[in-house]
NUMIVEX-410540 format. One line per field, with one value per residue (C-alpha): residue number from 1; residue in one letter; x, y, z. Coordinates in pm, 1 decimal, decimal comma. Each point is the difference from the previous one (the first is absolute). Layout:
N
k <- NUM ...
r <- a ...
x <- X ...
y <- Y ...
z <- Z ...
This chain:
86
k <- 1 2 3 4 5 6 7 8 9 10 11 12 13 14 15 16 17 18 19 20 21 22 23 24 25 26 27 28 29 30 31 32 33 34 35 36 37 38 39 40 41 42 43 44 45 46 47 48 49 50 51 52 53 54 55 56 57 58 59 60 61 62 63 64 65 66 67 68 69 70 71 72 73 74 75 76 77 78 79 80 81 82 83 84 85 86
r <- m s d s a p l p f k e i d v l g w h e q a l c a q t d p e a f f p e k g g s t r e a k r v c g s c d v k m e c l e y a l s n d e r f g i w g g l s e r e r r r l k r a q a s
x <- -4164,3 305,6 25,2 0,5 -316,5 -296,4 -277,8 -358,5 -201,3 -187,1 328,8 139,9 20,1 -305,3 98,7 102,5 -314,2 129,6 262,0 -281,4 -217,7 -73,5 22,4 374,2 23,2 -221,8 24,6 -42,1 -169,9 -305,9 -41,7 31,9 -207,0 -46,0 -318,1 -288,0 225,4 -98,2 54,6 -107,2 347,2 110,3 -321,9 37,9 349,0 -125,5 -281,2 244,4 249,6 52,6 76,8 -285,5 -149,1 334,6 48,7 -344,7 51,3 331,1 -159,5 -286,9 217,0 253,2 -259,1 138,5 -168,2 128,1 -5,3 -160,4 65,9 -157,4 -215,4 -165,0 39,7 42,6 -372,3 -96,9 232,0 -154,6 -347,7 115,5 152,0 -322,4 -206,6 229,3 -29,9 -380,3
y <- 32334,7 59,1 307,5 -215,2 -196,3 95,0 186,2 -123,0 197,9 201,4 128,9 124,5 378,6 197,2 3,9 -367,1 -75,8 189,5 -268,0 -251,3 231,7 -114,6 358,5 -11,5 -250,2 200,7 314,8 287,0 216,1 -226,4 114,1 369,9 47,8 334,8 182,7 -187,5 -299,2 -357,0 -150,4 -346,7 -157,9 130,6 -115,2 -342,9 -32,6 119,9 -253,9 -287,8 168,0 -153,1 336,7 199,1 91,7 111,9 217,4 155,9 61,3 171,0 223,3 99,2 72,2 197,1 189,9 -121,4 218,2 -152,8 -342,3 -334,3 -131,8 -316,6 -27,8 341,0 323,9 335,2 71,3 -339,0 51,5 342,5 -156,9 -275,4 251,6 205,2 -314,0 -102,8 347,4 -15,3
z <- 32834,0 -219,7 -220,6 -313,1 82,8 -219,0 177,5 -12,3 -256,1 265,7 140,4 -330,0 -31,2 -110,6 -367,1 -8,4 -199,6 -302,6 -64,6 -56,5 -209,5 -354,3 -125,3 70,2 -286,2 -235,8 -209,4 251,0 -262,3 24,5 361,5 -79,9 -317,7 -169,1 100,8 -160,9 -75,8 69,1 343,9 -115,2 -20,0 341,1 164,4 -161,6 151,3 338,8 -11,0 34,8 232,1 345,0 161,5 -151,8 339,2 143,1 -308,0 35,0 372,0 -77,0 -264,8 228,0 300,9 -205,5 -205,4 -334,3 -258,0 -322,1 -154,3 66,8 350,1 137,2 -309,5 41,6 -191,7 170,8 -40,4 143,2 298,4 69,4 -3,3 233,7 243,6 -0,5 62,4 287,2 153,8 -1,1
């Protein structure tokens, strides 16, 4: 395989998904709302994102504590991690 040939999606580096993420084309402030702020817009964007699961997996494995990742807030990710640990 030549160095310039595109790699199949599964062989792209771990963060390759972020280049396809819809949030990259959206106002980042929607994904990091002030405490008590609305998460509705970010979750709407995540709902139609093709790499939502990759994003969520990244956030869970890297213990992201702020923002909306994979359509879940920090609180929702903590609940999910606790449920997975049970």
